[in-house]
C-alpha positions in Angstrom: 51.1 51.4 7.9 54.2 53.2 9.3 55.8 50.4 11.5 56.9 48.2 8.8 60.3 47.1 7.8 61.6 47.9 4.4 61.0 44.5 3.3 57.5 44.1 4.6 56.7 47.7 3.1 57.9 46.4 -0.4 55.5 43.3 0.0 52.7 45.2 1.4 53.0 47.8 -1.5 52.8 45.1 -4.1 49.7 43.8 -2.7 48.1 47.2 -2.2 49.0 48.3 -5.8 47.1 45.3 -7.1 44.0 46.8 -5.6 42.4 43.6 -4.3 43.4 41.7 -7.3 45.3 38.4 -7.1 49.3 38.8 -7.1 51.0 35.5 -7.9 53.8 34.2 -5.6 56.2 34.6 -8.6 55.3 38.3 -8.8 55.7 38.7 -5.1 59.0 36.9 -5.1 60.2 39.2 -8.0 59.4 42.2 -5.8 61.2 41.0 -2.8 64.3 39.1 -4.3 64.4 40.5 -7.9 63.5 38.8 -11.1 65.2 35.3 -11.3 64.7 32.1 -13.2 64.3 29.9 -10.1 63.8 31.0 -6.6 65.2 29.0 -3.7 63.2 27.1 -1.2 64.6 29.8 1.4 63.1 32.5 -0.7 59.8 31.0 -0.9 60.0 30.3 3.0 60.9 34.0 3.5 57.7 35.0 1.6 55.4 32.8 3.7 57.0 34.2 6.7 56.5 37.8 5.7 52.8 37.1 4.7 52.3 35.4 8.3 54.1 38.3 10.0 51.9 40.9 8.2 48.7 38.9 8.9 49.4 38.1 12.6 51.3 40.9 14.0 50.5 43.9 11.8 46.7 43.0 11.3 46.7 43.0 7.7 44.0 41.0 6.0 45.6 38.9 3.2 43.8 36.1 1.5 45.7 33.1 0.2 44.8 31.5 -3.0 46.3 28.1 -2.5 49.1 27.4 -5.1 48.6 30.6 -7.0 49.3 33.7 -4.8 47.7 36.2 -2.5 45.4 39.2 -2.4 44.8 41.8 0.0 41.7 42.3 2.2 39.2 40.1 0.3 36.5 38.2 2.1 35.2 36.7 -1.1 36.3 33.1 -2.4 38.4 33.7 -5.5 37.0 30.7 -7.3 33.2 30.9 -6.6 32.7 34.7 -5.5 30.8 33.7 -2.4 31.6 35.9 0.9 33.3 33.6 3.3 32.5 33.6 7.0 34.9 35.0 9.4 
């Protein structure tokens, strides 16, 4: 991935470093905006926007675990382990 912005590269790097494991939204927000007690609604919206951009414009496969976080390139359901149809 060479055509990423610096912010996209930090986000992708955090997901890639987890090696397919779940990365919480809070951990990703800390990577993007630094460690804070509370993140703003705008920070959370920026994270969602960056995830959308990586998925739809850069072709990165990112799985959402609703209400928890994200993982990179996983076709298995994080709760039951079954392979999801695409």
